[in-house]
MDTraj code that builds the backbone (N, CA, C; nanometers):
import mdtraj as md
import numpy as np

residues = "MET ARG LEU ARG PRO ARG ALA THR PRO ALA PRO ARG ASP ARG ALA ARG ILE GLU ARG ASP LEU GLU GLN LEU GLY VAL GLY GLU PRO LEU ARG ASP ALA LEU ALA SER ARG LEU GLU VAL LEU ALA PRO THR LEU SER GLU ASP ALA TYR GLN ALA ALA LEU ALA GLY ALA ALA ALA ALA HIS ASP VAL HIS ARG LEU GLY GLU GLU GLY ARG ALA ARG ASN GLU ARG ASP TYR GLN GLU ILE GLN ARG LEU LEU ALA THR PHE SER GLY GLU MET LYS LYS LEU ASP GLU ALA LEU ARG VAL LEU SER GLY TYR VAL GLN ARG MET ARG SER ARG ALA ARG ALA GLY GLU PRO LYS ALA THR LEU HIS".split()
xyz = np.array([
    [-10.7249, -18.1765, -17.3964],
    [-10.6167, -18.1568, -17.4887],
    [-10.5798, -18.2912, -17.5497],
    [-10.5712, -18.2904, -17.6757],
    [-10.5450, -18.4144, -17.7447],
    [-10.4005, -18.4178, -17.7943],
    [-10.3300, -18.5240, -17.7719],
    [-10.1916, -18.5376, -17.8146],
    [-10.1869, -18.5870, -17.9578],
    [-10.1016, -18.5235, -18.0327],
    [-10.0834, -18.5692, -18.1695],
    [-9.9830, -18.6829, -18.1688],
    [-10.0053, -18.7816, -18.2495],
    [-9.9067, -18.8892, -18.2555],
    [-9.7786, -18.8369, -18.3210],
    [-9.6665, -18.8867, -18.2705],
    [-9.5377, -18.8477, -18.3264],
    [-9.5247, -18.8998, -18.4679],
    [-9.4675, -18.8147, -18.5509],
    [-9.4430, -18.8573, -18.6885],
    [-9.3341, -18.9634, -18.6865],
    [-9.3570, -19.0674, -18.7581],
    [-9.2578, -19.1734, -18.7647],
    [-9.1437, -19.1272, -18.8531],
    [-9.0204, -19.1293, -18.7986],
    [-8.9084, -19.0854, -18.8811],
    [-8.8857, -19.1820, -18.9961],
    [-8.8307, -19.1286, -19.1015],
    [-8.8008, -19.2111, -19.2186],
    [-8.6993, -19.3177, -19.1798],
    [-8.7061, -19.4327, -19.2428],
    [-8.6096, -19.5374, -19.2099],
    [-8.4671, -19.4892, -19.2362],
    [-8.3777, -19.5352, -19.1525],
    [-8.2387, -19.4905, -19.1629],
    [-8.1578, -19.5875, -19.2494],
    [-8.1915, -19.5890, -19.3737],
    [-8.1154, -19.6725, -19.4669],
    [-7.9962, -19.5924, -19.5187],
    [-7.9166, -19.6566, -19.5983],
    [-7.7928, -19.5938, -19.6479],
    [-7.8217, -19.4643, -19.7243],
    [-7.9266, -19.4657, -19.8053],
    [-7.9593, -19.3473, -19.8847],
    [-7.9920, -19.2286, -19.7945],
    [-8.0703, -19.2527, -19.6880],
    [-8.1056, -19.1437, -19.5967],
    [-7.9822, -19.0948, -19.5232],
    [-7.8998, -19.1876, -19.4786],
    [-7.7790, -19.1489, -19.4044],
    [-7.6895, -19.0625, -19.4933],
    [-7.6695, -19.1054, -19.6169],
    [-7.5862, -19.0275, -19.7087],
    [-7.6480, -18.8909, -19.7354],
    [-7.7788, -18.8868, -19.7512],
    [-7.8480, -18.7602, -19.7742],
    [-7.8324, -18.6675, -19.6532],
    [-7.8503, -18.7241, -19.5322],
    [-7.8354, -18.6449, -19.4099],
    [-7.6920, -18.5919, -19.3960],
    [-7.5945, -18.6754, -19.4271],
    [-7.4548, -18.6316, -19.4186],
    [-7.4246, -18.5238, -19.5228],
    [-7.4824, -18.5404, -19.6405],
    [-7.4613, -18.4416, -19.7461],
    [-7.5190, -18.3069, -19.7053],
    [-7.6377, -18.3086, -19.6430],
    [-7.7001, -18.1845, -19.5969],
    [-7.6159, -18.1158, -19.4907],
    [-7.5380, -18.1941, -19.4162],
    [-7.4499, -18.1374, -19.3140],
    [-7.3157, -18.0948, -19.3718],
    [-7.2972, -18.1124, -19.5021],
    [-7.1766, -18.0645, -19.5676],
    [-7.0608, -18.1619, -19.5691],
    [-7.0874, -18.2883, -19.5419],
    [-6.9803, -18.3888, -19.5430],
    [-6.9478, -18.4229, -19.6883],
    [-6.8188, -18.4156, -19.7223],
    [-6.7734, -18.4407, -19.8590],
    [-6.7863, -18.5865, -19.8986],
    [-6.7852, -18.6111, -20.0270],
    [-6.8090, -18.7446, -20.0844],
    [-6.7187, -18.8546, -20.0294],
    [-6.5859, -18.8381, -20.0282],
    [-6.5015, -18.9511, -19.9840],
    [-6.5293, -18.9911, -19.8387],
    [-6.5404, -18.8913, -19.7525],
    [-6.5643, -18.9198, -19.6110],
    [-6.7094, -18.9624, -19.5880],
    [-6.8007, -18.9089, -19.6664],
    [-6.9427, -18.9424, -19.6516],
    [-6.9654, -19.0918, -19.6712],
    [-6.9009, -19.1501, -19.7692],
    [-6.9164, -19.2924, -19.7972],
    [-6.8679, -19.3766, -19.6788],
    [-6.7512, -19.3413, -19.6254],
    [-6.6962, -19.4165, -19.5119],
    [-6.7845, -19.4013, -19.3877],
    [-6.8298, -19.2790, -19.3608],
    [-6.9143, -19.2561, -19.2429],
    [-7.0506, -19.3229, -19.2585],
    [-7.1056, -19.3183, -19.3777],
    [-7.2370, -19.3796, -19.4007],
    [-7.2311, -19.5299, -19.3766],
    [-7.1248, -19.5933, -19.4187],
    [-7.1157, -19.7383, -19.3976],
    [-7.1076, -19.7711, -19.2488],
    [-7.0429, -19.6863, -19.1721],
    [-7.0364, -19.7109, -19.0268],
    [-7.1686, -19.6788, -18.9578],
    [-7.2286, -19.5676, -19.0002],
    [-7.3564, -19.5300, -18.9385],
    [-7.4690, -19.6253, -18.9783],
    [-7.4590, -19.6841, -19.0937],
    [-7.5625, -19.7775, -19.1400],
    [-7.5765, -19.8947, -19.0434],
    [-7.4670, -19.9377, -18.9866],
    [-7.4693, -20.0490, -18.8916],
    [-7.5308, -20.0055, -18.7587],
    [-7.4992, -19.8839, -18.7152],
    [-7.5461, -19.8349, -18.5850],
    [-7.6866, -19.7757, -18.5880],
    [-7.7251, -19.7168, -18.6987],
    [-7.8488, -19.6395, -18.7060],
    [-7.9733, -19.7129, -18.6565],
    [-7.9945, -19.8397, -18.6899],
    [-8.1172, -19.9053, -18.6435],
    [-8.1280, -19.9162, -18.4909],
    [-8.0153, -19.9130, -18.4223],
    [-8.0180, -19.9289, -18.2767],
    [-8.0279, -19.7963, -18.2037],
    [-8.0202, -19.6855, -18.2758],
    [-8.0182, -19.5538, -18.2121],
    [-8.1557, -19.4892, -18.2109],
    [-8.1809, -19.4126, -18.1050],
    [-8.3020, -19.3304, -18.1027],
    [-8.2804, -19.2163, -18.2023],
    [-8.3868, -19.1438, -18.2316],
    [-8.3738, -19.0334, -18.3272],
    [-8.2771, -18.9278, -18.2754],
    [-8.2834, -18.8986, -18.1451],
    [-8.1898, -18.8003, -18.0877],
    [-8.0459, -18.8504, -18.0977],
    [-8.0264, -18.9767, -18.0667],
    [-7.8914, -19.0336, -18.0744],
    [-7.8428, -19.0355, -18.2192],
    [-7.9319, -19.0636, -18.3110],
    [-7.8961, -19.0635, -18.4530],
    [-7.8536, -18.9233, -18.4961],
    [-7.9303, -18.8220, -18.4567],
    [-7.8967, -18.6836, -18.4900],
    [-7.7632, -18.6433, -18.4266],
    [-7.7389, -18.6901, -18.3048],
    [-7.6114, -18.6612, -18.2376],
    [-7.4954, -18.7280, -18.3125],
    [-7.5186, -18.8495, -18.3587],
    [-7.4148, -18.9193, -18.4352],
    [-7.3862, -18.8453, -18.5653],
    [-7.4912, -18.7966, -18.6314],
    [-7.4712, -18.7174, -18.7531],
    [-7.3933, -18.5896, -18.7233],
    [-7.4294, -18.5234, -18.6131],
    [-7.3587, -18.4007, -18.5752],
    [-7.2117, -18.4307, -18.5467],
    [-7.1850, -18.5418, -18.4797],
    [-7.0467, -18.5817, -18.4537],
    [-6.9707, -18.6104, -18.5817],
    [-7.0375, -18.6766, -18.6744],
    [-6.9745, -18.7066, -18.8035],
    [-6.9458, -18.5774, -18.8794],
    [-7.0386, -18.4828, -18.8743],
    [-7.0175, -18.3543, -18.9418],
    [-6.9016, -18.2785, -18.8770],
    [-6.8938, -18.2844, -18.7440],
    [-6.7824, -18.2192, -18.6741],
    [-6.6497, -18.2849, -18.7111],
    [-6.6486, -18.4175, -18.7193],
    [-6.5273, -18.4893, -18.7601],
    [-6.4872, -18.4484, -18.9018],
    [-6.5858, -18.4330, -18.9886],
    [-6.5577, -18.3888, -19.1254],
    [-6.4953, -18.2499, -19.1257],
    [-6.5495, -18.1594, -19.0438],
    [-6.4950, -18.0236, -19.0369],
    [-6.3501, -18.0254, -18.9900],
    [-6.3214, -18.1060, -18.8893],
    [-6.1835, -18.1174, -18.8392],
    [-6.0932, -18.1728, -18.9488],
    [-6.1406, -18.2750, -19.0171],
    [-6.0637, -18.3346, -19.1268],
    [-6.0392, -18.2314, -19.2375],
    [-6.1416, -18.1570, -19.2734],
    [-6.1305, -18.0561, -19.3792],
    [-6.0318, -17.9470, -19.3391],
    [-6.0407, -17.9016, -19.2143],
    [-5.9485, -17.7982, -19.1669],
    [-5.8046, -17.8492, -19.1673],
    [-5.7875, -17.9754, -19.1300],
    [-5.6537, -18.0356, -19.1334],
    [-5.5993, -18.0417, -19.2743],
    [-5.6841, -18.0802, -19.3694],
    [-5.6419, -18.0870, -19.5090],
    [-5.6103, -17.9483, -19.5638],
    [-5.6919, -17.8498, -19.5272],
    [-5.6646, -17.7133, -19.5720],
    [-5.5328, -17.6633, -19.5140],
    [-5.5083, -17.6950, -19.3866],
    [-5.3822, -17.6563, -19.3235],
    [-5.2636, -17.7234, -19.3889],
    [-5.2794, -17.8517, -19.4227],
    [-5.1722, -17.9239, -19.4894],
    [-5.1438, -17.8632, -19.6266],
    [-5.2491, -17.8318, -19.6991],
    [-5.2318, -17.7717, -19.8315],
    [-5.1660, -17.6340, -19.8203],
    [-5.2080, -17.5569, -19.7199],
    [-5.1487, -17.4243, -19.6986],
    [-5.0006, -17.4382, -19.6633],
    [-4.9677, -17.5354, -19.5772],
    [-4.8279, -17.5580, -19.5406],
    [-4.7455, -17.5998, -19.6617],
    [-4.8036, -17.6815, -19.7482],
    [-4.7341, -17.7247, -19.8695],
    [-4.7071, -17.6056, -19.9608],
    [-4.8067, -17.5176, -19.9765],
    [-4.7864, -17.3973, -20.0581],
    [-4.6794, -17.3074, -19.9967],
    [-4.6843, -17.2911, -19.8635],
    [-4.5837, -17.2094, -19.7958],
    [-4.4444, -17.2680, -19.8140],
    [-4.4330, -17.3992, -19.8022],
    [-4.3049, -17.4668, -19.8185],
    [-4.2507, -17.4452, -19.9604],
    [-4.3368, -17.4591, -20.0600],
    [-4.2948, -17.4387, -20.1980],
    [-4.2520, -17.2931, -20.2214],
    [-4.3230, -17.1998, -20.1609],
    [-4.2877, -17.0585, -20.1748],
    [-4.1529, -17.0308, -20.1086],
    [-4.1294, -17.0892, -19.9929],
    [-4.0008, -17.0716, -19.9246],
    [-3.8883, -17.1302, -20.0093],
    [-3.9116, -17.2476, -20.0679],
    [-3.8104, -17.3073, -20.1548],
    [-3.7810, -17.2164, -20.2747],
    [-3.8839, -17.1597, -20.3331],
    [-3.8660, -17.0703, -20.4468],
    [-3.7861, -16.9470, -20.4067],
    [-3.8216, -16.8878, -20.2917],
    [-3.7502, -16.7693, -20.2445],
    [-3.6040, -16.7995, -20.2142],
    [-3.5785, -16.9145, -20.1517],
    [-3.4402, -16.9512, -20.1217],
    [-3.3603, -16.9776, -20.2489],
    [-3.4219, -17.0383, -20.3473],
    [-3.3531, -17.0616, -20.4743],
    [-3.3202, -16.9278, -20.5411],
    [-3.4126, -16.8340, -20.5370],
    [-3.3888, -16.7014, -20.5937],
    [-3.2781, -16.6302, -20.5174],
    [-3.2829, -16.6390, -20.3848],
    [-3.1800, -16.5778, -20.3008],
    [-3.0440, -16.6394, -20.3309],
    [-3.0395, -16.7696, -20.3457],
    [-2.9146, -16.8387, -20.3774],
    [-2.8598, -16.7911, -20.5117],
    [-2.9449, -16.7763, -20.6097],
    [-2.9026, -16.7254, -20.7399],
    [-2.8460, -16.5847, -20.7297],
    [-2.9108, -16.5004, -20.6513],
    [-2.8621, -16.3632, -20.6326],
    [-2.7285, -16.3622, -20.5589],
    [-2.7119, -16.4524, -20.4623],
    [-2.5845, -16.4623, -20.3899],
    [-2.4727, -16.5067, -20.4835],
    [-2.5015, -16.5973, -20.5761],
    [-2.4008, -16.6404, -20.6740],
    [-2.3598, -16.5237, -20.7631],
    [-2.4570, -16.4421, -20.8038],
    [-2.4255, -16.3243, -20.8848],
    [-2.3378, -16.2272, -20.8062],
    [-2.3726, -16.2054, -20.6807],
    [-2.2949, -16.1166, -20.5954],
    [-2.1532, -16.1699, -20.5764],
    [-2.1411, -16.3004, -20.5554],
    [-2.0099, -16.3627, -20.5390],
    [-1.9259, -16.3412, -20.6645],
    [-1.9851, -16.3597, -20.7795],
    [-1.9131, -16.3404, -20.9055],
    [-1.8707, -16.1947, -20.9212],
    [-1.9592, -16.1023, -20.8868],
    [-1.9257, -15.9600, -20.8955],
    [-1.8115, -15.9264, -20.8000],
    [-1.8121, -15.9824, -20.6809],
    [-1.7040, -15.9570, -20.5846],
    [-1.5716, -16.0152, -20.6336],
    [-1.5755, -16.1292, -20.6991],
    [-1.4527, -16.1874, -20.7552],
    [-1.3954, -16.0969, -20.8643],
    [-1.4811, -16.0452, -20.9497],
    [-1.4363, -15.9551, -21.0562],
    [-1.3760, -15.8296, -20.9940],
    [-1.4443, -15.7714, -20.8957],
    [-1.3923, -15.6514, -20.8299],
    [-1.2611, -15.6793, -20.7584],
    [-1.2516, -15.7938, -20.6949],
    [-1.1285, -15.8311, -20.6257],
    [-1.0130, -15.8419, -20.7245],
    [-1.0366, -15.9054, -20.8369],
    [-0.9334, -15.9153, -20.9406],
    [-0.8927, -15.7781, -20.9907],
    [-0.9905, -15.6903, -21.0097],
    [-0.9615, -15.5546, -21.0560],
    [-0.8764, -15.4804, -20.9530],
    [-0.9127, -15.4909, -20.8265],
    [-0.8364, -15.4243, -20.7198],
    [-0.6945, -15.4802, -20.7139],
    [-0.6791, -15.6094, -20.7286],
    [-0.5455, -15.6697, -20.7280],
    [-0.4608, -15.6151, -20.8423],
    [-0.5177, -15.6028, -20.9617],
    [-0.4434, -15.5473, -21.0763],
    [-0.4064, -15.4012, -21.0521],
    [-0.5003, -15.3271, -20.9947],
    [-0.4731, -15.1856, -20.9672],
    [-0.3610, -15.1718, -20.8646],
    [-0.3584, -15.2556, -20.7632],
    [-0.2515, -15.2519, -20.6626],
    [-0.1168, -15.2849, -20.7275],
    [-0.1169, -15.3861, -20.8109],
    [0.0071, -15.4254, -20.8778],
    [0.0606, -15.3107, -20.9642],
    [-0.0250, -15.2439, -21.0372],
    [0.0172, -15.1325, -21.1222],
    [0.0651, -15.0152, -21.0375],
    [-0.0085, -14.9911, -20.9286],
    [0.0287, -14.8793, -20.8420],
    [0.1651, -14.9050, -20.7783],
    [0.1934, -15.0253, -20.7368],
    [0.3218, -15.0583, -20.6739],
    [0.4351, -15.0499, -20.7762],
    [0.4098, -15.0892, -20.8964],
    [0.5138, -15.0865, -20.9983],
    [0.5512, -14.9422, -21.0344],
    [0.4571, -14.8523, -21.0282],
    [0.4833, -14.7135, -21.0668],
    [0.5141, -14.6242, -20.9497],
    [0.5136, -14.6716, -20.8276],
    [0.5369, -14.5879, -20.7099],
    [0.6848, -14.5561, -20.6949],
    [0.7137, -14.4369, -20.6503],
    [0.8522, -14.4086, -20.6132],
    [0.8836, -14.4782, -20.4809],
    [1.0099, -14.4892, -20.4468],
    [1.0513, -14.5600, -20.3272],
    [0.9994, -14.4921, -20.2005],
    [0.9907, -14.3674, -20.1990],
    [0.9408, -14.2956, -20.0826],
    [0.8125, -14.2223, -20.1219],
    [0.7120, -14.2370, -20.0420],
    [0.5846, -14.1727, -20.0715],
    [0.5826, -14.0363, -20.0067],
    [0.5454, -13.9358, -20.0803],
    [0.5343, -13.8001, -20.0281],
    [0.3870, -13.7669, -20.0131],
    [0.3572, -13.7032, -19.9003],
    [0.2171, -13.6632, -19.8792],
    [0.2028, -13.5171, -19.8763],
])
top = md.Topology()
chain = top.add_chain()
for i, resn in enumerate(residues, 1):
    res = top.add_residue(resn, chain, resSeq=i)
    for name in ("N", "CA", "C"):
        top.add_atom(name, md.element.get_by_symbol(name[0]), res)
traj = md.Trajectory(xyz[None], top)
């Protein structure tokens, strides 16, 4: 049985690192920062260690992305709550105004009723 020689992996220069990170779905802003860090480490790593480092970087990107999505969702929720509270406040002001008008009307009706009432009420 004859052993085949192992294929020599492509050199781990910045272009390859960025390409590998892109294939793993790492976004542009984070890819640049991770590539610069991996560029320093890559020559000292075995191929398995390099792949593990890429997987770790991709996992870090996923965590970062999920955090950003959560932050954006929280911001949208906060804005929606503010909008709902502002609408509720406006409706409460309308209700308050309506109650003031009704209160004034009831006060006038009581005053008129008292002025026209006989001294003794008959039932």
